[in-house]
N, C-alpha and C positions, 0 to 999 in steps of 0.2 A: 476472474481471478477466484479458486477454488475456491481455498479459506485465509482467514486473516486474524491472527491471534494477538493481543498485544500483553505485553505481563509488565512489571512495574524493577526495576535495576534495585542493590544496593540507596543507591548514590539520588534514585528517584528520577534518572534518565527512563525511559520509555521505550522500551526496542519492542516492535511488529516484525513479525512471524510471517510472512507470504506465501502461499504456494499458489504457484498460479497457474491457470490453465484456460484455453482456450476458447472466445466469444464469439462476439460482433466485430466483423469490421465494416464499417462504413452502411450495413445492414445484410453483409451478406455471411454466409455460416464459413468457420475456421474447418470446417473436415481437411481441406487442402490446407494444405502452406501452413502448421503449424509447427513444421521444423524448423530452429530458429538457425541451422546450419553459422552458431558461433558467433551472435549478434547480440547486438548489446541491449539486454530490456532494464531497465528504470523500474522504479518502485518510488514511490512517492509517499509522505504519510504528513499531515497537516493537522492539526487539533485548533478548533473550533470554537466556541461559547456558545451553549446549550440556544441562545439568542440571536444566534448569528444564525438563522434559516438560510440565507441565500448562498452559505459558504461563502461570504468575501472577504474576512478579515483575520485570515492564520495567525492563533498567538506561536506557532512554534511551528518549523518545519522540517522538514530532514529527508534525504534519497539517495539511493543506493542504485548504481548502476554494475552490472555485470555481462558478463559474455554465455552465456549457456546454448547446450544442445540441441536441446526440444525445450520448446517453451510449458509444453503440458509433465505438470509434475514437479518441475524446476521453482526454488525455494529458493527465496531473497530476504534476507532481513537489511531491515533498518533502525537505528536508534537513531534517538532524538538526539542532538547534540549535548542541549544542556537539561537539566531538572526540569519539569514539570507536575504542576501544583496536583494534589492528591483530588483534585478535584473531579467528585461522579457525571455532572452534567458537563466538562464537555467531550467530545465527541473528535472520535480521529478521522477523515476521508481519508482514505489507500488510494489511490490512482496508481494507473502501471501502465505501460507502453500499449497504444491505441487495439491491438490486439483482444482484446481482454479489459471488464467490465470493472468498476469506479464498487470498494464497500465503504459500507458506514459502521467502527465498530465503539464499545466506549470506555472510557478512560479506565484504567486499571488503578 
């Protein structure tokens, strides 16, 4: 994953915009094979309390899947289905297809 940013919408839902990049797959570099050839790529966002250090109990979850011609630079937006508390202690774990890495970003 190249970049992920979260934005609060007027209705208190949260939109997470993700730009994908190829990373490692099972320890092997993806210098070859980043062309998705129209495969579905899925991105998930899960909200966790600050004290849930094991990321075991998500408070909210959203996922978006779309077909992309190329993984590198693909943009995927995930929006929470319901309002998310304005708690700055919440963390968002953003994960994607196994071809890209996960990131943790703050709740807006």
